[in-house]
Structures are given as C-alpha cells and as structure tokens.
C-alpha positions as CSV (number, residue, x, y, z in Angstrom):
1,M,-11.3,7.7,-1.5
2,K,-7.8,7.7,-2.8
3,S,-7.1,6.3,-6.3
4,E,-5.3,3.1,-6.6
5,R,-2.2,4.9,-7.7
6,D,-2.3,7.3,-4.8
7,T,-2.9,4.5,-2.3
8,L,0.1,2.5,-3.6
9,A,2.3,5.7,-3.4
10,L,1.1,6.3,0.2
11,L,1.8,2.7,1.2
12,R,5.2,2.7,-0.3
13,Q,6.1,6.0,1.4
14,L,4.9,4.7,4.8
15,Y,6.7,1.4,4.3
16,R,9.9,3.3,3.5
17,D,9.5,5.5,6.5
18,A,9.1,2.4,8.6
19,G,12.4,1.1,7.3
20,G,11.2,-1.2,4.4
21,D,12.0,-1.1,0.7
22,P,9.2,0.9,-0.9
23,H,9.6,-1.0,-4.2
24,A,8.9,-4.3,-2.4
25,I,5.2,-3.3,-2.3
26,V,3.9,-4.4,-5.7
27,R,0.1,-4.7,-5.5
28,V,-3.0,-3.5,-3.7
29,T,-6.1,-5.5,-4.2
30,P,-9.6,-4.5,-3.0
31,L,-11.5,-7.1,-1.0
32,Y,-15.2,-7.4,-0.4
33,G,-16.1,-4.8,-3.0
34,N,-14.5,-2.9,-5.8
35,W,-11.8,-0.2,-5.6
36,Y,-14.1,2.5,-4.3
37,N,-16.2,0.6,-1.8
38,A,-14.1,-2.3,-0.6
39,L,-14.1,-3.0,3.1
40,K,-10.4,-3.7,3.1
41,F,-7.4,-4.1,0.8
42,E,-4.8,-6.8,0.5
43,V,-1.2,-5.4,0.2
44,A,1.4,-7.7,-1.4
45,R,5.1,-7.5,-1.5
46,A,7.3,-8.9,-4.2
47,D,8.2,-11.9,-2.1
48,D,4.4,-12.7,-2.0
49,A,4.1,-11.8,1.7
50,K,0.7,-10.2,2.4
51,T,-1.0,-7.9,4.8
52,W,-4.4,-6.2,5.0
53,I,-5.5,-2.6,5.6
54,W,-9.0,-1.3,6.3
55,R,-10.6,1.2,4.0
56,K,-11.7,3.3,7.0
57,D,-8.0,3.7,8.0
58,L,-7.1,4.9,4.5
59,E,-10.0,7.3,4.4
60,S,-9.4,8.7,7.8
61,G,-5.6,9.0,7.3
62,N,-4.9,6.7,10.2
63,T,-1.2,6.2,9.4
64,A,-0.5,4.5,12.7
65,A,-2.9,1.6,11.8
66,I,-1.6,1.4,8.3
67,V,2.1,1.3,9.4
68,S,1.1,-1.4,12.0
69,A,-0.4,-3.5,9.2
70,L,2.7,-2.9,7.0
71,N,4.9,-4.1,9.8
72,D,2.9,-7.3,10.1
73,F,3.3,-8.8,6.6
74,S,2.5,-12.6,6.7
75,A,5.2,-15.1,5.9
76,P,5.6,-15.6,2.1
77,A,3.6,-18.5,0.6
78,R,5.8,-21.5,0.0
C-alpha cells in the first residue's frame, strides 16, 4: 500500500495529466478502515468538491479507474 504522501502525489499527478490543477487536491481521507486497510478513500479539492477511489484501484495501479473518479468530482457543498 502506498503511503498517504505517495497517494496524494499520485492523485495530483493524474489530475494534472487529466487537465486539472494538481494543487486543487488538498486531502485524501480513508473510509471504512484506517490508512492501510480502508476500503476506499475520499479525495477532496480545495473548493470542497469530493470524489472517491477504491483501495483496490490504488493497489493494482488501475490509473483508468482513478482518473475516471477524479473526473467525477461532486458539486461543492453549499
């Protein structure tokens, strides 16, 4: 499993490659477990929009699934 720092760096790189501002991704939070055994992770942008990625996609290097999730950020909370 990648460290939190490595995961954030990967997500920022993939988001940049997809045309987004890499610095907009500000937080990754484990869900349904701790950092090393969570089922999925919540990814938040600076504008409070959120998306979710599965641990299995991170572990297997499924960049297509991760980029798809990054392209589907929810509308910011109002």
